[in-house]
Each structure stands twice: as structure tokens, then as C-alpha cells.
MITI-818707 format. One line per field, with one value per atom (N, C-alpha, C): atom name; z, x, y; residue in one letter. Coordinates in steps of 0.2 Angstrom, whole numbers. Layout:
BEGIN
atom = c(CA	...);
pz = c(Z	...);
px = c(X	...);
py = c(Y	...);
type = c(A	...);
END
This chain:
BEGIN
atom = c(N	CA	C	N	CA	C	N	CA	C	N	CA	C	N	CA	C	N	CA	C	N	CA	C	N	CA	C	N	CA	C	N	CA	C	N	CA	C	N	CA	C	N	CA	C	N	CA	C	N	CA	C	N	CA	C	N	CA	C	N	CA	C	N	CA	C	N	CA	C	N	CA	C	N	CA	C	N	CA	C	N	CA	C	N	CA	C	N	CA	C	N	CA	C	N	CA	C	N	CA	C	N	CA	C	N	CA	C	N	CA	C	N	CA	C	N	CA	C	N	CA	C	N	CA	C	N	CA	C	N	CA	C	N	CA	C	N	CA	C	N	CA	C	N	CA	C	N	CA	C	N	CA	C	N	CA	C	N	CA	C	N	CA	C	N	CA	C	N	CA	C	N	CA	C	N	CA	C	N	CA	C	N	CA	C	N	CA	C	N	CA	C	N	CA	C	N	CA	C	N	CA	C	N	CA	C	N	CA	C	N	CA	C	N	CA	C	N	CA	C	N	CA	C	N	CA	C	N	CA	C	N	CA	C	N	CA	C	N	CA	C	N	CA	C	N	CA	C	N	CA	C	N	CA	C	N	CA	C	N	CA	C	N	CA	C	N	CA	C	N	CA	C	N	CA	C	N	CA	C	N	CA	C	N	CA	C	N	CA	C	N	CA	C	N	CA	C	N	CA	C	N	CA	C	N	CA	C	N	CA	C	N	CA	C	N	CA	C	N	CA	C	N	CA	C	N	CA	C	N	CA	C	N	CA	C	N	CA	C	N	CA	C	N	CA	C	N	CA	C	N	CA	C	N	CA	C	N	CA	C	N	CA	C	N	CA	C	N	CA	C	N	CA	C	N	CA	C	N	CA	C	N	CA	C	N	CA	C	N	CA	C	N	CA	C	N	CA	C	N	CA	C	N	CA	C	N	CA	C	N	CA	C	N	CA	C	N	CA	C	N	CA	C	N	CA	C	N	CA	C	N	CA	C);
pz = c(429	435	441	444	449	456	461	468	470	469	471	468	461	458	460	461	464	471	475	482	481	477	476	473	469	466	472	476	481	486	488	492	490	483	480	480	479	480	487	492	499	501	498	500	497	491	487	491	493	496	503	507	513	512	507	506	504	500	499	505	509	515	520	520	524	522	515	513	513	512	511	517	522	528	533	536	541	548	548	554	557	564	566	566	567	567	560	555	548	546	549	548	551	557	560	555	553	549	542	539	533	534	540	541	542	545	546	539	535	528	524	524	521	523	529	532	530	530	528	521	517	510	509	512	512	514	520	522	517	514	510	503	501	495	497	503	505	506	509	509	503	498	491	488	488	485	488	495	498	496	495	493	486	482	475	474	479	479	481	486	488	483	480	475	468	467	461	462	468	469	474	476	481	488	492	499	503	506	510	515	514	519	524	531	536	537	534	536	534	528	526	531	533	537	544	546	553	552	546	545	545	542	542	549	553	559	564	563	566	564	558	555	558	559	562	569	573	580	580	576	576	574	569	567	573	576	582	587	589	594	592	585	583	583	581	582	589	593	601	603	601	603	600	594	591	594	596	599	606	609	616	616	611	610	608	604	603	607	612	616	618	620	622	616	611	605	603	603	602	607	613	618	618	616	615	609	605	598	598	593	592	589	588	585	590	596	601	600	598	597	591	586	579	581	585	586	590	595	598	594	589	584	580	578	574	578	584	588	588	589	589	583	577	570	570	572	572	576	582	586	582	579	576	570	566	561	563	568	571	573	576	578	572	567	561	557	557	553	557	564	568	567	567	566	560	554	548	547	550	550	553	559	563	559	556	552	546	543	538	540	546	548	550	553	556	550	545	539	535	535	531	534);
px = c(448	451	446	444	440	444	440	443	447	445	449	456	456	462	467	464	468	471	467	469	474	474	479	485	485	491	494	490	493	496	493	497	503	503	510	515	513	518	520	516	518	523	521	526	532	533	539	543	540	543	546	542	544	550	550	556	562	561	567	569	565	567	571	568	572	579	580	586	591	589	593	594	589	590	594	599	603	600	596	594	588	589	584	577	575	569	566	570	567	566	570	569	563	561	554	549	549	544	544	549	549	546	547	544	537	534	527	524	527	525	524	529	529	523	523	517	510	509	503	502	507	506	504	507	505	498	496	489	484	486	481	480	486	485	482	483	480	472	470	463	460	463	460	459	464	463	458	457	451	445	444	438	436	441	440	437	440	437	430	428	421	417	419	415	414	418	417	412	409	403	405	411	412	410	409	407	412	410	415	419	425	429	432	431	434	441	444	451	456	455	460	459	453	452	456	455	458	466	468	476	478	474	476	476	471	471	476	478	483	490	491	497	498	492	493	495	493	495	502	504	511	516	514	518	518	513	513	518	517	522	529	530	537	540	536	538	539	535	536	543	544	550	556	556	562	563	558	558	561	559	562	570	571	579	583	580	584	581	578	574	579	585	589	590	591	593	586	580	574	573	574	572	577	583	587	587	582	581	574	573	567	562	564	560	555	556	552	544	543	537	534	538	536	534	538	537	530	529	523	517	517	512	511	517	516	512	514	510	503	501	494	491	494	491	490	495	494	488	487	481	475	475	469	467	473	472	469	472	469	462	460	453	448	450	446	446	451	451	446	447	442	435	434	427	424	428	425	424	428	427	421	420	414	408	408	402	401	406	405	402	404	401	394	392	385	380	382	378	376	380	378	374);
py = c(-57	-59	-58	-64	-64	-63	-62	-61	-67	-73	-79	-79	-77	-77	-72	-66	-61	-62	-65	-67	-73	-77	-82	-80	-75	-72	-67	-64	-60	-65	-71	-75	-78	-79	-81	-76	-70	-64	-63	-64	-63	-69	-75	-81	-80	-77	-76	-70	-65	-60	-62	-66	-69	-73	-77	-82	-78	-73	-68	-65	-63	-59	-64	-70	-75	-77	-77	-78	-72	-66	-61	-57	-56	-52	-55	-51	-54	-52	-46	-44	-48	-50	-55	-53	-46	-44	-44	-43	-43	-50	-55	-62	-64	-62	-64	-61	-55	-52	-56	-58	-62	-68	-72	-78	-77	-72	-71	-69	-65	-64	-70	-74	-81	-85	-86	-90	-87	-80	-77	-79	-78	-80	-87	-92	-99	-100	-97	-98	-95	-90	-87	-91	-94	-98	-105	-107	-114	-112	-107	-105	-104	-101	-100	-107	-111	-118	-122	-121	-125	-122	-115	-112	-113	-114	-116	-123	-127	-134	-134	-130	-130	-127	-122	-118	-122	-127	-132	-137	-137	-141	-147	-147	-152	-150	-154	-152	-148	-143	-139	-144	-144	-149	-144	-146	-142	-143	-148	-150	-144	-141	-136	-130	-128	-123	-124	-131	-133	-132	-134	-134	-127	-122	-115	-112	-114	-111	-114	-121	-124	-121	-119	-116	-109	-105	-99	-99	-104	-105	-107	-111	-114	-108	-104	-98	-93	-92	-88	-90	-97	-100	-99	-101	-100	-93	-89	-82	-80	-82	-80	-83	-90	-93	-90	-88	-85	-78	-74	-68	-69	-74	-75	-77	-80	-82	-76	-72	-65	-59	-61	-56	-50	-51	-45	-40	-43	-39	-35	-38	-35	-29	-31	-26	-20	-21	-15	-11	-13	-9	-6	-2	1	-5	-11	-16	-19	-18	-21	-18	-12	-10	-13	-13	-17	-24	-27	-34	-35	-30	-31	-30	-25	-24	-30	-33	-39	-45	-46	-51	-49	-43	-40	-42	-41	-42	-50	-54	-61	-64	-61	-62	-60	-55	-52	-57	-59	-64	-70	-73	-79	-79	-73	-72	-72	-68	-67	-74	-78	-84	-89	-89	-93	-91	-85	-82	-84	-83	-85	-93	-97	-104	-106	-103	-104	-102	-96	-93	-98	-101	-105	-112	-114	-120	-120	-114	-113	-111	-109	-107	-113	-118	-124	-129);
type = c(M	M	M	N	N	N	A	A	A	A	A	A	T	T	T	L	L	L	A	A	A	G	G	G	L	L	L	T	T	T	G	G	G	A	A	A	V	V	V	L	L	L	A	A	A	G	G	G	L	L	L	G	G	G	L	L	L	Y	Y	Y	G	G	G	L	L	L	I	I	I	V	V	V	Q	Q	Q	P	P	P	D	D	D	P	P	P	L	L	L	R	R	R	R	R	R	I	I	I	L	L	L	A	A	A	F	F	F	N	N	N	V	V	V	L	L	L	G	G	G	S	S	S	G	G	G	V	V	V	F	F	F	L	L	L	V	V	V	F	F	F	G	G	G	I	I	I	I	I	I	A	A	A	R	R	R	R	R	R	G	G	G	A	A	A	A	A	A	A	A	A	G	G	G	A	A	A	L	L	L	A	A	A	D	D	D	P	P	P	V	V	V	P	P	P	Q	Q	Q	A	A	A	L	L	L	V	V	V	I	I	I	T	T	T	G	G	G	I	I	I	V	V	V	V	V	V	A	A	A	F	F	F	A	A	A	A	A	A	T	T	T	A	A	A	L	L	L	Y	Y	Y	A	A	A	Y	Y	Y	V	V	V	I	I	I	G	G	G	D	D	D	E	E	E	L	L	L	R	R	R	N	N	N	S	S	S	A	A	A	G	G	G	W	W	W	L	L	L	L	L	L	F	F	F	T	T	T	L	L	L	L	L	L	M	M	M	A	A	A	L	L	L	L	L	L	L	L	L	V	V	V	N	N	N	L	L	L	Y	Y	Y	N	N	N	T	T	T	G	G	G	R	R	R	K	K	K	A	A	A	Y	Y	Y	A	A	A	E	E	E	R	R	R	T	T	T	H	H	H	H	H	H);
END
């Protein structure tokens, strides 16, 4: 099992766990976390599919990378909007710190994805 297969399986597991959390969890904060775990799994699987296509000899296509970066931005905006809608409930619970940490992780993920895409574009 190579690294790409392991990353693809990890993405599938994350997407499955996120979908399960969205269906089962009634708590709004846990639903936000499940939504972000689902999105991370989908982005990981999509990135691995694009990487395997480029490794098979095809030219590296920047469209999948752009879609993943756009998806991360949309997920960040949807998370922020959902948090704003349920903001009073989040601020009154201990989940506010967890939510802030989640937003910081999303920003770091966005930065790293953009940095990797830029590095791939400049090395070719």
C-alpha cells in the first residue's frame, strides 16, 4: 500500500465519519465539526484523484487544485455563517474556544493548500 492509497482511504474514512456525524449528532457545534470533517475527507479524496491522474503521465491539471481551494473557502464561509446563526448558543457554551480553534485550523489548511499549489505550479 503506497502513500496515495493510504491518503485516499483516510479521506474516505473522514468523509464517512463526517456524514455519520451530520446525520446522528443533534448538537449544533458537533454538526459544524462533522461538516468540516466531511469536507476535509472530500477534499483529500479529490486531491488524491487529481494527483494519481498527474502521476499516470497526464499533464498536471490545475483545475482540481483550484476546485479544492475554492471548496475550502466555501466550507470556511459556510462554517462562519452557521456559527453566526447559532452564535448565542456557541458563545454561551465551552464550544466557543473549540470553534475558534477549528477556524484557525481551517485557515492553516487553506494556507498550506495554496502554498502547495503554488509550489507545484512554479516547479513545472
